[in-house]
Backbone as JSON, one array per atom type, in Angstrom:
{
  "sequence": "XXXXXXXXXXXXXXXXXXXXXXXXXXXXXXXXXXXXXXXXXXXXXXXXXXXXXXXXXXXXXXXXXXXXXXXXXXXXXXXXXXXXXXXXXXXXXXXXXXXXXXXXXXXXXXXXXXXXXXXXXXXXXXXXXXXXXXXXXXXXXXXXXXXXXXXXXXXXXXXXXXXXXXXXXXXXXXXXXXXXXXXXXXXXXXXXXXXXXXXXXXXXXXXXXXXXXXXXXXXXXXXXXXXXXXXXXXXXXXXXXXXXXXXXXXXXXXXXXXXXXXXXXXXXXXXXXXXXXXXXXXXXXXXXX",
  "N": [[221.51, 44.44, 17.59], [221.73, 44.97, 21.44], [219.01, 44.45, 23.3], [218.62, 45.78, 25.71], [220.25, 48.01, 25.72], [218.57, 50.22, 24.41], [216.36, 50.34, 25.94], [217.55, 50.96, 28.41], [218.46, 53.52, 27.97], [216.01, 54.83, 27.29], [214.76, 54.54, 29.78], [216.44, 55.87, 31.32], [216.43, 58.67, 30.08], [213.62, 58.86, 29.95], [213.12, 58.95, 32.92], [214.52, 61.27, 33.65], [213.7, 63.41, 32.45], [211.13, 63.6, 32.9], [211.2, 64.32, 35.83], [212.71, 66.92, 35.56], [210.71, 68.12, 33.95], [208.62, 68.11, 35.86], [209.47, 69.99, 37.66], [210.15, 72.21, 36.48], [207.41, 72.72, 35.65], [206.33, 72.89, 37.92], [207.42, 75.13, 39.15], [206.71, 77.4, 37.49], [203.59, 77.24, 36.89], [201.58, 76.8, 34.09], [199.21, 79.52, 33.83], [198.99, 79.73, 36.18], [199.05, 78.14, 39.71], [196.31, 77.32, 40.5], [195.0, 76.39, 38.64], [195.43, 74.21, 38.15], [195.08, 72.54, 40.45], [193.11, 70.1, 42.18], [190.82, 68.29, 43.77], [190.95, 65.32, 46.2], [190.06, 62.07, 46.81], [190.04, 61.85, 49.61], [189.39, 64.48, 50.25], [191.59, 66.21, 50.06], [193.88, 68.62, 48.91], [195.36, 67.98, 45.36], [197.85, 67.99, 42.86], [197.68, 68.47, 39.36], [200.01, 68.72, 37.63], [201.6, 66.66, 37.09], [200.58, 65.03, 35.15], [201.29, 66.52, 32.58], [204.08, 66.42, 33.06], [204.95, 63.86, 33.27], [204.04, 63.02, 30.68], [205.8, 64.43, 29.2], [208.35, 63.2, 29.95], [207.79, 60.4, 28.68], [207.47, 60.55, 25.89], [210.21, 61.71, 25.58], [211.87, 60.05, 26.39], [211.13, 57.52, 24.93], [211.8, 59.03, 22.04], [214.84, 59.21, 22.32], [215.14, 56.34, 22.81], [214.64, 55.39, 20.43], [216.34, 56.76, 18.81], [218.64, 55.38, 19.26], [218.07, 52.79, 18.14], [217.01, 53.62, 15.84], [214.77, 53.01, 14.82], [212.39, 54.69, 13.71], [209.7, 54.87, 12.62], [208.5, 53.79, 15.08], [208.78, 55.81, 16.65], [207.41, 57.92, 15.52], [204.78, 56.63, 15.93], [204.41, 56.51, 18.66], [204.54, 59.02, 19.09], [202.34, 60.16, 17.94], [200.28, 58.56, 19.05], [200.41, 58.9, 22.01], [200.72, 61.93, 22.15], [198.54, 62.65, 21.17], [196.59, 61.45, 23.07], [197.33, 62.81, 25.06], [197.04, 65.61, 24.71], [194.11, 65.75, 24.16], [193.45, 64.68, 26.72], [194.23, 66.38, 28.3], [192.59, 68.71, 27.59], [190.21, 67.8, 28.68], [190.86, 67.83, 31.3], [191.02, 70.41, 32.02], [189.24, 71.9, 30.56], [186.48, 70.69, 31.32], [183.19, 71.01, 31.8], [182.28, 71.3, 34.84], [179.77, 71.28, 36.09], [178.14, 69.75, 34.76], [178.94, 66.96, 34.39], [179.88, 64.01, 32.69], [179.78, 60.66, 33.33], [181.94, 57.99, 32.6], [182.36, 55.68, 29.61], [179.75, 55.47, 28.75], [178.02, 57.46, 29.37], [179.43, 59.54, 28.08], [179.13, 58.7, 25.55], [176.46, 58.37, 25.12], [175.83, 61.14, 25.11], [176.77, 62.14, 22.85], [175.3, 60.74, 21.14], [172.9, 62.11, 21.54], [173.6, 64.27, 20.18], [175.2, 65.92, 21.27], [178.4, 67.02, 21.95], [180.75, 66.43, 24.27], [183.57, 67.28, 26.44], [184.84, 64.72, 27.12], [183.56, 63.23, 25.16], [184.84, 64.13, 22.88], [187.18, 63.22, 23.59], [187.16, 60.7, 23.3], [186.72, 60.12, 20.89], [188.83, 61.6, 19.57], [191.08, 60.32, 20.62], [190.85, 57.6, 19.62], [191.24, 58.05, 17.04], [193.76, 59.08, 16.92], [194.74, 56.35, 17.89], [194.2, 54.98, 15.87], [195.7, 56.05, 13.99], [198.42, 55.73, 14.74], [198.3, 52.82, 15.0], [198.45, 52.0, 12.17], [201.11, 53.0, 11.55], [202.73, 51.08, 13.04], [204.67, 48.28, 12.06], [203.12, 45.76, 10.52], [202.19, 41.74, 10.24], [204.28, 40.37, 7.44], [202.61, 39.38, 4.3], [200.32, 38.78, 4.82], [196.52, 38.84, 4.2], [194.69, 41.13, 2.77], [192.16, 41.25, 4.48], [192.87, 40.3, 6.69], [194.9, 41.9, 7.44], [193.61, 44.59, 8.03], [191.87, 43.77, 9.94], [194.0, 43.59, 11.86], [194.94, 45.93, 12.04], [192.59, 47.19, 13.06], [192.31, 46.23, 15.7], [194.84, 46.5, 16.88], [194.31, 49.2, 16.93], [192.33, 49.83, 18.69], [193.37, 48.2, 20.88], [195.16, 50.07, 21.89], [193.63, 52.58, 22.17], [191.97, 51.65, 24.16], [193.47, 50.85, 26.44], [194.42, 53.21, 27.05], [192.19, 54.38, 27.95], [191.58, 52.69, 30.19], [193.99, 53.09, 31.87], [193.26, 55.72, 32.73], [190.66, 55.27, 34.21], [191.84, 54.1, 36.18], [193.33, 55.71, 37.75], [192.22, 56.66, 40.3], [193.37, 56.57, 42.84], [196.11, 57.02, 44.76], [199.16, 56.07, 43.2], [198.17, 54.09, 41.64], [197.31, 53.53, 38.93], [199.97, 53.96, 37.85], [201.34, 51.64, 38.89], [199.86, 49.93, 37.79], [200.51, 50.28, 35.31], [202.91, 49.05, 35.19], [203.0, 46.51, 35.37], [202.67, 44.68, 32.76], [205.23, 45.46, 31.77], [207.71, 43.99, 32.16], [207.26, 41.61, 30.73], [206.92, 42.83, 27.97], [209.78, 43.66, 27.64], [211.04, 41.37, 27.62], [210.31, 40.5, 25.15], [211.7, 42.03, 23.41], [213.16, 43.73, 20.51], [211.87, 46.91, 19.19], [209.71, 47.49, 20.79], [211.16, 47.23, 23.55], [212.48, 49.56, 23.77], [210.65, 51.34, 24.2], [209.28, 50.2, 26.64], [211.36, 50.71, 28.45], [211.1, 53.48, 28.65], [208.36, 53.97, 29.47], [208.73, 52.7, 32.04], [210.86, 54.58, 33.1], [209.8, 57.01, 32.81], [207.48, 56.72, 34.69], [208.79, 56.08, 37.1], [210.11, 58.58, 37.67], [207.94, 60.15, 38.55], [206.74, 58.94, 40.42], [207.18, 58.95, 43.33], [205.86, 61.55, 44.47], [203.32, 60.91, 43.64], [202.4, 58.6, 44.96], [202.22, 59.82, 47.24], [200.28, 61.29, 47.05], [200.17, 63.78, 46.78], [200.37, 64.58, 43.8], [198.82, 63.85, 40.96], [197.91, 62.04, 38.13], [195.63, 62.78, 36.28], [193.67, 63.0, 33.47], [195.01, 63.63, 31.25], [197.64, 62.57, 31.94], [197.24, 60.03, 32.64], [195.74, 59.1, 30.43], [198.0, 59.53, 28.19], [200.01, 57.87, 29.26], [198.46, 55.14, 28.96], [198.27, 55.09, 26.36], [200.84, 54.92, 25.21], [202.08, 52.71, 26.62], [199.97, 50.81, 25.65], [200.86, 51.04, 22.79], [203.33, 49.89, 23.15], [202.81, 47.35, 23.95], [201.58, 46.46, 21.54], [203.49, 46.3, 19.38], [205.0, 44.32, 20.92], [203.75, 42.02, 21.25], [202.44, 39.0, 19.68], [199.85, 38.48, 17.6], [197.64, 36.74, 18.57], [198.26, 36.95, 21.37], [197.73, 39.9, 21.59], [195.07, 39.93, 21.08], [194.32, 38.7, 23.2], [195.06, 40.07, 25.23], [193.67, 42.59, 24.63], [190.85, 41.76, 25.03], [190.96, 41.25, 27.76], [191.06, 44.37, 28.42], [188.84, 45.41, 27.53], [186.99, 44.14, 28.72], [187.6, 44.79, 31.49], [186.59, 47.46, 31.15], [184.16, 47.13, 30.61], [183.32, 46.12, 33.04], [183.63, 48.26, 34.64], [181.76, 49.93, 34.06], [179.62, 49.09, 35.4], [179.94, 48.37, 37.99], [182.13, 49.68, 40.78], [185.65, 49.92, 40.41], [187.6, 50.4, 42.44], [185.95, 49.84, 44.8], [185.78, 47.14, 44.03], [188.27, 46.57, 44.2], [189.32, 47.19, 46.66], [187.84, 45.37, 48.29], [189.27, 42.69, 47.58], [191.72, 41.01, 49.07], [194.41, 40.6, 48.02], [194.6, 42.49, 45.9], [193.89, 44.69, 47.36], [196.15, 44.88, 49.14], [198.32, 45.22, 47.23], [197.34, 47.42, 45.79], [197.83, 49.42, 47.98], [200.54, 49.43, 48.46], [203.52, 51.11, 48.83], [202.34, 53.76, 49.72], [202.65, 56.25, 51.71], [202.36, 55.9, 55.33], [200.86, 53.67, 55.04], [200.33, 50.13, 55.37], [202.4, 47.89, 54.11], [202.64, 45.17, 51.9], [204.01, 42.32, 53.2]],
  "CA": [[221.82, 45.39, 19.0], [221.56, 44.21, 22.66], [217.77, 45.39, 23.53], [218.92, 46.5, 27.19], [220.86, 49.49, 25.71], [217.51, 51.3, 24.06], [215.6, 49.91, 27.18], [218.29, 51.73, 29.54], [218.38, 54.79, 27.34], [214.7, 55.4, 27.43], [214.54, 54.48, 31.26], [217.14, 57.2, 32.05], [216.11, 59.97, 29.66], [212.42, 59.35, 30.36], [213.02, 59.51, 34.38], [215.14, 62.58, 34.13], [213.07, 64.06, 31.65], [209.8, 63.71, 33.94], [211.55, 64.98, 36.67], [212.84, 67.99, 34.94], [209.5, 68.77, 33.63], [207.91, 68.64, 36.92], [210.14, 70.77, 38.84], [209.89, 73.48, 35.9], [206.12, 73.2, 35.85], [205.84, 73.77, 39.52], [208.04, 76.69, 39.59], [205.91, 78.22, 36.8], [202.43, 76.36, 36.29], [200.65, 77.82, 32.92], [197.84, 79.74, 34.13], [199.0, 79.56, 37.67], [198.86, 76.81, 40.23], [195.02, 76.93, 41.02], [194.33, 76.24, 37.71], [195.91, 72.69, 38.18], [194.83, 71.96, 41.57], [191.38, 69.44, 42.21], [190.46, 67.51, 45.62], [191.27, 63.78, 46.03], [189.05, 61.44, 47.56], [189.88, 62.21, 51.07], [189.37, 65.95, 50.53], [192.94, 67.0, 50.31], [194.49, 69.23, 47.55], [196.45, 67.25, 44.57], [198.22, 68.83, 41.6], [197.49, 67.33, 38.01], [201.08, 68.78, 36.86], [202.14, 65.18, 37.06], [200.36, 64.32, 33.87], [202.52, 66.85, 31.68], [205.66, 65.99, 33.25], [204.8, 62.33, 32.57], [204.12, 62.75, 29.29], [207.71, 64.67, 28.76], [209.18, 61.8, 30.27], [207.35, 59.31, 27.69], [208.04, 60.94, 24.77], [211.74, 62.19, 25.48], [212.59, 58.55, 26.52], [210.99, 57.11, 23.55], [212.53, 59.65, 21.34], [215.94, 58.69, 22.67], [215.02, 54.87, 22.34], [214.32, 55.23, 19.15], [217.44, 57.2, 18.13], [219.43, 54.43, 19.56], [217.83, 51.82, 17.4], [216.8, 53.95, 14.43], [213.2, 52.93, 14.56], [211.59, 56.17, 13.62], [208.39, 54.42, 12.58], [207.91, 53.45, 16.23], [209.05, 56.97, 17.69], [206.32, 58.33, 15.28], [203.6, 56.16, 16.35], [204.1, 56.82, 19.97], [204.38, 60.38, 19.18], [201.0, 60.25, 17.31], [199.41, 57.92, 20.22], [200.72, 59.53, 23.2], [200.4, 63.05, 21.93], [196.95, 62.91, 21.01], [196.08, 61.01, 24.38], [197.72, 63.93, 26.23], [196.2, 66.66, 24.16], [192.62, 65.57, 24.5], [193.08, 64.57, 28.06], [194.22, 67.58, 29.25], [191.26, 69.48, 27.42], [189.24, 67.21, 29.5], [191.22, 68.07, 32.43], [191.12, 71.87, 32.09], [187.75, 72.61, 30.29], [185.24, 70.17, 31.48], [181.69, 71.62, 32.39], [182.24, 70.25, 36.08], [178.56, 71.13, 36.56], [177.4, 68.69, 33.88], [179.93, 65.98, 34.21], [179.31, 62.94, 32.36], [180.61, 59.45, 33.61], [182.05, 56.64, 31.77], [182.17, 55.74, 28.3], [178.31, 55.24, 28.24], [177.84, 58.92, 29.47], [179.9, 60.33, 26.87], [178.7, 58.17, 24.02], [175.15, 59.0, 25.07], [175.9, 62.68, 24.85], [177.16, 62.03, 21.78], [174.06, 60.02, 20.4], [171.73, 63.14, 21.56], [174.28, 65.29, 19.56], [175.84, 66.92, 22.21], [179.63, 66.82, 21.92], [181.25, 66.78, 25.9], [185.1, 67.2, 26.29], [184.83, 63.65, 27.34], [183.14, 62.61, 23.8], [186.01, 64.61, 22.11], [188.47, 62.57, 23.86], [186.87, 59.42, 23.07], [186.86, 60.34, 19.22], [190.23, 62.0, 19.12], [192.01, 59.29, 21.26], [190.47, 56.66, 18.88], [191.65, 58.46, 15.91], [195.04, 58.92, 17.19], [195.23, 55.24, 18.02], [194.18, 54.4, 14.48], [197.06, 56.42, 12.96], [199.49, 54.99, 15.38], [198.5, 51.48, 14.47], [199.17, 52.22, 10.89], [202.64, 53.22, 11.62], [203.29, 50.15, 13.49], [204.87, 47.13, 11.41], [202.22, 44.53, 10.49], [203.05, 41.0, 9.66], [204.27, 40.2, 5.97], [202.11, 37.92, 3.51], [198.67, 38.57, 5.7], [195.7, 39.07, 3.83], [193.91, 42.41, 2.84], [191.28, 41.45, 5.52], [193.64, 40.14, 7.95], [195.8, 43.3, 7.85], [192.3, 45.31, 8.28], [191.59, 43.3, 11.19], [195.2, 43.39, 12.76], [195.01, 47.35, 11.95], [191.65, 47.89, 14.17], [192.73, 45.4, 16.97], [195.72, 47.45, 17.28], [193.85, 50.67, 17.28], [191.63, 49.16, 19.54], [194.05, 47.96, 22.07], [195.82, 51.68, 22.24], [192.72, 53.54, 22.72], [191.67, 51.12, 25.37], [194.36, 50.89, 27.49], [194.66, 54.81, 27.35], [191.13, 54.67, 28.72], [191.84, 52.09, 31.15], [194.76, 53.96, 32.9], [192.43, 56.73, 33.08], [189.85, 54.58, 35.16], [192.6, 53.52, 37.5], [194.01, 56.87, 38.41], [191.75, 57.14, 41.31], [194.1, 56.54, 44.14], [197.72, 57.39, 44.69], [200.06, 55.09, 42.48], [197.51, 52.77, 41.07], [197.71, 53.72, 37.49], [201.43, 53.5, 37.6], [201.5, 50.21, 39.23], [198.78, 48.92, 36.96], [201.23, 49.98, 33.66], [204.28, 48.62, 35.27], [202.85, 44.8, 35.29], [203.13, 44.27, 31.61], [206.72, 45.67, 31.08], [208.66, 42.79, 31.99], [206.83, 40.56, 29.12], [207.46, 43.62, 26.71], [211.15, 43.97, 27.58], [211.6, 40.12, 27.4], [209.97, 40.39, 23.75], [212.58, 42.63, 23.0], [212.56, 44.8, 19.43], [211.69, 48.32, 19.33], [208.99, 47.56, 22.18], [211.71, 47.14, 24.6], [212.82, 51.09, 24.17], [209.13, 52.08, 24.94], [208.97, 49.82, 27.91], [211.9, 51.51, 28.96], [210.42, 55.11, 28.82], [207.34, 53.85, 30.39], [209.21, 52.62, 33.28], [211.51, 55.61, 33.66], [208.76, 58.45, 33.43], [206.5, 56.46, 35.75], [209.46, 56.03, 38.22], [210.47, 60.06, 37.59], [206.92, 60.97, 39.22], [206.12, 57.68, 41.36], [207.12, 59.81, 44.66], [204.8, 62.45, 44.46], [201.88, 60.07, 43.17], [202.39, 57.75, 45.98], [202.2, 60.43, 48.55], [198.76, 61.69, 47.06], [200.59, 65.22, 46.44], [200.19, 64.79, 42.5], [197.9, 62.85, 40.21], [198.25, 62.18, 36.46], [194.79, 63.6, 35.49], [193.06, 62.63, 32.39], [196.19, 64.21, 30.35], [198.69, 61.86, 31.99], [196.77, 58.67, 32.48], [195.6, 58.38, 28.75], [199.29, 59.31, 27.57], [200.75, 56.57, 30.01], [198.18, 54.25, 28.59], [198.4, 55.05, 24.98], [202.15, 54.63, 24.78], [201.99, 51.29, 26.93], [199.34, 50.3, 24.18], [201.58, 50.95, 21.69], [204.54, 49.07, 23.09], [202.14, 46.03, 23.83], [201.09, 46.07, 20.08], [204.53, 46.06, 18.81], [205.77, 43.29, 21.54], [203.0, 40.91, 21.14], [201.89, 38.26, 18.46], [198.36, 38.95, 17.37], [196.76, 36.18, 19.6], [198.57, 37.65, 22.52], [197.26, 41.25, 21.64], [193.77, 39.56, 21.08], [193.84, 38.27, 24.84], [195.07, 41.8, 25.85], [192.3, 43.59, 23.96], [189.72, 41.34, 25.64], [191.06, 41.87, 29.2], [191.04, 45.67, 28.62], [187.5, 45.7, 27.27], [186.3, 43.31, 30.06], [187.88, 45.77, 32.78], [186.12, 48.49, 31.17], [182.71, 47.02, 30.84], [182.95, 45.99, 34.35], [183.75, 49.55, 35.51], [180.2, 50.77, 33.93], [178.73, 48.31, 36.4], [180.53, 48.34, 39.57], [183.23, 50.49, 41.04], [186.68, 49.33, 40.34], [187.61, 50.86, 43.81], [185.27, 48.81, 45.7], [186.22, 45.8, 43.92], [190.2, 46.35, 44.67], [189.3, 47.1, 48.53], [187.09, 43.92, 48.67], [189.97, 41.9, 47.34], [192.56, 41.16, 49.59], [195.47, 40.72, 47.62], [194.34, 43.7, 45.34], [193.71, 46.07, 48.32], [197.49, 45.06, 49.56], [199.16, 45.76, 46.2], [197.34, 48.89, 45.81], [198.05, 50.12, 49.16], [201.96, 49.35, 48.57], [204.53, 52.23, 48.59], [201.82, 54.92, 49.91], [203.03, 56.81, 53.15], [201.28, 55.93, 56.37], [199.84, 52.51, 54.64], [200.78, 49.22, 55.65], [202.88, 47.66, 52.89], [202.47, 43.61, 51.89], [205.08, 41.76, 53.48]],
  "C": [[220.99, 44.74, 20.2], [220.15, 45.25, 23.03], [218.02, 46.11, 25.09], [219.52, 47.56, 26.84], [219.52, 50.39, 25.41], [216.85, 51.17, 25.35], [216.03, 50.94, 28.15], [218.08, 53.2, 29.14], [216.92, 55.38, 27.63], [214.36, 55.53, 28.74], [215.0, 55.76, 31.67], [216.67, 58.53, 31.41], [214.42, 60.08, 30.05], [212.17, 59.5, 31.94], [213.38, 60.93, 34.51], [214.3, 63.59, 33.6], [211.5, 64.78, 32.13], [210.0, 64.49, 35.16], [211.75, 66.39, 36.36], [211.55, 68.96, 34.74], [208.86, 69.1, 34.75], [208.32, 69.56, 37.74], [210.04, 72.29, 37.92], [208.28, 73.71, 35.8], [205.7, 73.79, 37.25], [206.37, 75.03, 39.82], [207.39, 77.63, 38.85], [204.63, 77.67, 35.97], [201.61, 77.31, 35.35], [199.13, 78.16, 33.54], [197.57, 79.74, 35.56], [198.34, 78.25, 38.54], [197.24, 76.53, 40.62], [194.65, 76.36, 40.1], [194.51, 74.64, 37.5], [195.67, 71.87, 39.31], [193.25, 71.06, 41.69], [191.8, 68.73, 43.64], [190.24, 66.28, 45.14], [190.05, 63.35, 46.71], [188.74, 61.53, 48.88], [189.69, 63.82, 51.35], [190.49, 67.0, 50.32], [193.16, 67.48, 48.63], [195.36, 68.48, 46.74], [196.61, 68.07, 43.46], [198.05, 68.03, 40.33], [198.75, 67.82, 36.9], [201.62, 67.55, 36.7], [202.0, 64.74, 35.49], [201.16, 64.79, 32.49], [203.93, 66.46, 32.01], [205.68, 64.56, 32.83], [205.02, 62.32, 31.32], [205.51, 63.29, 28.46], [208.37, 63.66, 28.58], [209.03, 60.7, 29.14], [208.08, 59.45, 26.49], [209.74, 61.14, 24.57], [212.25, 60.69, 25.43], [212.21, 57.67, 25.15], [211.54, 57.45, 22.23], [214.0, 59.09, 21.36], [216.24, 57.34, 22.2], [215.61, 54.71, 21.0], [215.44, 55.85, 18.12], [218.69, 56.24, 18.11], [219.27, 53.04, 18.44], [217.39, 52.22, 15.82], [215.58, 53.5, 13.85], [212.1, 54.07, 14.59], [210.03, 55.96, 13.31], [207.61, 54.52, 13.96], [208.0, 54.76, 17.02], [207.67, 57.9, 17.22], [205.09, 57.8, 15.61], [203.15, 56.35, 17.69], [203.72, 58.31, 20.24], [202.45, 60.92, 18.78], [199.81, 59.96, 18.65], [199.56, 58.66, 21.43], [200.48, 61.14, 23.05], [198.98, 63.35, 21.86], [196.39, 62.51, 22.44], [196.04, 62.22, 25.16], [196.89, 64.87, 25.89], [194.78, 66.68, 24.61], [192.15, 65.19, 25.92], [192.98, 65.96, 28.81], [193.13, 68.84, 28.65], [190.27, 69.05, 28.06], [189.48, 67.71, 30.94], [190.83, 69.45, 32.94], [189.5, 72.62, 31.31], [186.61, 72.07, 30.13], [184.49, 71.04, 32.05], [181.7, 70.69, 33.33], [180.67, 70.51, 36.51], [177.67, 70.23, 36.09], [178.21, 67.69, 33.38], [179.13, 64.72, 34.14], [180.25, 62.09, 32.79], [180.6, 58.5, 32.63], [182.04, 56.97, 30.29], [180.63, 55.74, 27.94], [177.75, 56.69, 28.55], [178.32, 59.68, 28.3], [179.24, 59.92, 25.74], [177.21, 58.47, 24.05], [175.09, 60.36, 24.91], [175.79, 62.73, 23.41], [175.8, 61.52, 20.61], [172.63, 61.02, 20.43], [172.51, 64.34, 20.95], [174.73, 66.46, 20.16], [177.65, 66.66, 22.6], [180.25, 67.27, 23.37], [182.81, 66.86, 25.53], [185.45, 65.76, 26.35], [184.64, 62.82, 25.62], [184.18, 63.0, 23.14], [187.16, 63.79, 22.11], [188.26, 61.03, 23.21], [187.25, 58.92, 21.46], [188.45, 60.58, 18.86], [191.27, 61.12, 19.53], [192.03, 57.95, 19.91], [191.08, 56.85, 17.55], [193.23, 58.49, 15.87], [195.55, 57.48, 16.99], [195.41, 54.43, 16.56], [195.52, 54.71, 13.89], [198.16, 55.74, 13.48], [199.51, 53.64, 15.16], [198.98, 51.3, 13.17], [200.6, 52.29, 10.78], [203.51, 52.12, 12.15], [203.52, 48.88, 12.26], [203.97, 45.84, 11.49], [203.13, 43.2, 9.87], [203.36, 40.97, 8.3], [203.29, 39.37, 5.64], [200.75, 38.22, 4.03], [198.13, 39.41, 4.18], [195.37, 40.69, 3.73], [193.19, 42.42, 4.13], [191.9, 41.12, 6.92], [194.72, 41.41, 8.39], [194.68, 44.41, 8.22], [192.24, 44.94, 9.88], [192.69, 43.44, 12.22], [194.97, 45.04, 12.96], [193.7, 47.84, 13.19], [191.83, 47.14, 15.31], [193.48, 46.16, 17.49], [195.73, 48.51, 17.96], [193.27, 50.48, 18.66], [192.23, 48.95, 21.28], [194.8, 49.21, 22.94], [195.02, 52.49, 22.81], [192.17, 52.73, 24.28], [192.43, 50.88, 26.26], [194.74, 52.44, 27.72], [193.26, 54.65, 28.09], [191.11, 53.73, 30.08], [192.72, 52.57, 32.09], [193.88, 55.02, 33.43], [191.32, 56.4, 34.01], [190.64, 53.95, 36.37], [192.99, 54.71, 38.34], [192.83, 57.68, 39.39], [192.02, 57.31, 42.71], [195.47, 56.51, 44.14], [198.4, 55.88, 44.03], [199.21, 54.19, 41.99], [197.2, 52.79, 39.56], [199.36, 53.39, 37.25], [201.73, 52.16, 37.73], [200.8, 49.34, 38.2], [199.99, 48.76, 35.4], [202.59, 49.13, 33.93], [203.85, 46.99, 35.42], [203.15, 44.33, 33.64], [204.53, 44.45, 31.15], [207.73, 44.63, 31.13], [208.84, 41.75, 31.1], [207.32, 41.6, 28.05], [209.07, 43.68, 26.54], [211.49, 42.49, 27.29], [211.32, 39.77, 25.58], [211.18, 41.04, 22.84], [212.11, 43.5, 21.72], [212.6, 46.37, 19.81], [210.81, 48.64, 20.58], [209.93, 47.69, 23.41], [211.93, 48.88, 25.06], [211.59, 51.77, 24.91], [208.99, 51.72, 26.37], [210.0, 50.62, 28.78], [211.6, 52.91, 29.54], [209.48, 55.0, 29.7], [207.82, 53.77, 31.66], [210.07, 53.83, 33.93], [210.8, 56.77, 33.93], [208.24, 57.95, 34.6], [207.47, 56.59, 37.12], [209.96, 57.51, 38.69], [209.01, 60.56, 38.4], [206.26, 60.02, 40.25], [205.91, 58.52, 42.76], [205.84, 60.48, 44.97], [203.31, 61.87, 44.25], [201.59, 59.33, 44.39], [202.01, 58.51, 47.28], [200.79, 61.11, 48.29], [199.04, 63.43, 46.73], [200.3, 65.47, 44.7], [199.42, 63.88, 42.17], [198.17, 63.19, 38.61], [197.04, 62.76, 35.91], [194.48, 62.73, 33.9], [194.51, 62.51, 31.19], [197.23, 63.09, 30.5], [198.42, 60.33, 31.91], [196.48, 58.26, 31.05], [196.93, 58.41, 28.1], [199.86, 58.16, 27.75], [199.84, 55.2, 29.1], [198.24, 53.94, 26.95], [200.14, 54.53, 24.49], [202.48, 53.06, 25.28], [201.09, 50.64, 25.88], [200.1, 50.11, 23.09], [202.71, 50.13, 21.74], [203.97, 47.62, 23.1], [201.76, 45.54, 22.4], [202.14, 45.57, 19.61], [205.46, 44.97, 19.47], [205.06, 41.88, 20.9], [202.34, 40.07, 20.01], [200.29, 38.39, 18.46], [197.65, 38.14, 18.32], [196.8, 36.85, 21.08], [197.62, 39.24, 22.81], [195.45, 41.05, 21.45], [193.24, 39.35, 22.92], [193.88, 39.65, 25.75], [194.13, 42.44, 25.81], [191.1, 43.07, 24.97], [189.58, 41.78, 26.93], [190.7, 43.54, 29.39], [189.66, 45.88, 28.25], [186.42, 45.1, 28.66], [186.57, 44.25, 31.15], [186.73, 47.06, 32.61], [184.87, 48.43, 31.24], [182.19, 46.72, 32.29], [182.77, 47.3, 34.98], [182.65, 50.28, 35.35], [179.44, 50.27, 34.71], [178.61, 48.34, 37.53], [181.53, 49.3, 39.6], [184.44, 49.81, 41.41], [187.25, 49.52, 41.93], [187.2, 49.92, 44.48], [185.78, 47.51, 45.45], [187.76, 45.75, 44.41], [189.82, 46.3, 46.22], [188.48, 45.71, 49.12], [188.12, 42.6, 48.51], [191.22, 41.77, 48.15], [194.22, 41.36, 49.12], [195.74, 42.07, 46.63], [194.55, 44.9, 46.0], [195.36, 46.21, 48.81], [198.36, 45.65, 48.5], [198.67, 47.39, 45.92], [197.42, 50.05, 46.93], [199.75, 50.46, 49.31], [202.55, 50.65, 48.17], [203.81, 53.63, 49.07], [202.18, 55.2, 51.53], [202.06, 56.47, 54.26], [200.83, 54.57, 56.16], [201.04, 51.31, 55.06], [201.08, 48.44, 54.39], [202.85, 45.85, 53.22], [204.03, 43.23, 52.19], [205.75, 40.68, 52.52]]
}
C-alpha cells in the first residue's frame, strides 16, 4: 500500500477531530471555563483546553490510519502511550498543588526519594510504565537475542517517555512545542510503514490547534504536550532503525539534562536562528524571511 494514503487519512481525521473537539470543549468546558484557564508568561489568560482537543485528534487520526493499514498493534501502542501520557498530564494540570510546586525531573524525583508522591512524580512513573507497555507492542527485529530485545525494549520505552517529557519542557511559548514536533515528521514519513500514518495524525492534529496556540489564546498544558510527545516518540520508534533511535534518545536526554541546568527559553532567545524560528507565525512578531 502507498504510505501516502494512511498518512493523508491520519492527517485529515486528526485535524478535523482536533478542531471539532476544541469547539465542543469550548462550548461546554468540563468543570467550567475557569478550571482550564492559566496565566502565560506575559500575564495574559490562556486556556488549556487545547490539550484534550489535540489528544482527541492524535488518537482519532492514529485509529483511522491504523484502520487503513490494518496495523492494530500500532494503534494499541499509540492508545497506551498517548492515553497514559494525556491522563497523567491532565492530573498534573488540574490537581497539582500550586503552593508547593516541584520543578523539573530533579524536583519530582527528589520528592519521591523522600517518600512524597507529587502529581509530577506520578506522571513520571505512569508515563514511563505506559511507554514500556507501548514499546512492548511495537514490533522488534526478528532473530535478535533475548538481551538485545530487552535493550531494544528499554531504549524504545525511554525514547517514548523522554519525548513526552521534552514536549512538555518546550510548551512555554506559543507554538514552540508544535514546531518542535513537526521537525522529525518528514523523516518519519519518508521511512514509511505504519509510522507514516502516525506522522500524518501528529501533523493533522497539530495543524488543527496551531492557530490558537500561536496566537497565545491556547496552550497544550501537560496533558497535550505529554500526549503529543508520546505519540511522536512512538512514531520514531516505529520508523527508525536501532542506531537512529539511539541517537534520538541521546539527543532527548541531552536536552532534558540541559534544561535542569539552564533555561531553554533563555538559550533559544540568545541564539538568532532559534529565536527567529521560535517567533515565526506568532501574530505581531517578525517572521524570518
